[in-house]
C-alpha positions in Angstrom: -11.7 30.9 213.8 -8.4 31.3 215.8 -5.9 28.5 215.8 -3.2 28.4 218.5 -0.4 25.9 218.9 2.3 25.6 221.4 5.6 24.1 220.6 7.9 22.8 223.3 11.4 24.2 223.0 14.1 21.6 222.4 17.7 22.5 222.4 19.9 20.2 220.3 22.8 18.6 222.2 25.9 18.3 220.0 29.1 16.4 220.9 32.3 17.4 219.1 35.4 15.3 219.0 38.8 16.2 217.6 41.1 13.6 216.1 39.4 10.2 216.7 42.1 8.1 215.1 39.5 5.3 214.5 38.7 4.9 218.1 34.9 4.8 217.7 34.3 2.5 220.7 36.0 5.1 223.0 33.9 7.9 221.5 30.6 6.1 221.9 31.5 5.0 225.4 32.3 8.6 226.4 29.0 9.8 224.9 27.1 7.1 226.8 28.8 8.1 230.0 28.0 11.8 229.5 24.3 11.0 228.6 23.9 8.9 231.8 25.8 11.4 234.1 24.0 14.5 232.8 20.7 12.8 232.0 20.7 14.1 228.5 20.6 12.6 225.0 23.2 13.6 222.5 21.5 14.4 219.2 24.5 14.9 216.9 28.2 13.8 216.9 30.6 15.9 214.8 34.1 14.3 214.3 36.8 16.8 213.3 40.4 16.2 212.6 42.0 12.8 211.8 39.3 10.2 211.6 41.4 7.2 210.3 38.7 5.0 208.8 40.7 1.8 208.6 38.4 -0.9 207.3 40.9 -3.8 206.9 44.6 -4.7 206.9 44.9 -3.4 203.3 43.8 0.1 204.4 46.3 -0.1 207.3 49.2 -1.0 205.0 48.4 2.0 202.8 48.2 4.6 205.7 50.5 7.5 205.1 52.1 7.6 208.6 55.0 6.1 210.4 54.6 2.3 211.0 54.6 2.8 214.8 51.4 4.8 214.5 49.5 2.2 212.4 46.7 0.4 214.3 43.4 -1.1 213.4 41.6 0.5 216.3 37.8 0.0 216.2 36.4 1.7 213.1 36.3 -1.6 211.2 33.6 -2.9 213.6 31.2 -0.2 212.3 32.1 -0.6 208.6 29.9 -2.9 206.5 
């Protein structure tokens, strides 16, 4: 008895972003734009560099950077 199977090839689509600085809304909006424009689906997002996962004002107050660069941005919306 011979068993034959055919698998369809699927290439993984990977999005890579550099320093996000907590701007998740902008990243997700950009991915959505690319997916619609190119008619693809992004399978994996890799965030490199400064992520700045600021969850609340206490995190913001503890950030080791000049005050002028401190901002809540949008990470807090995704943190639960």
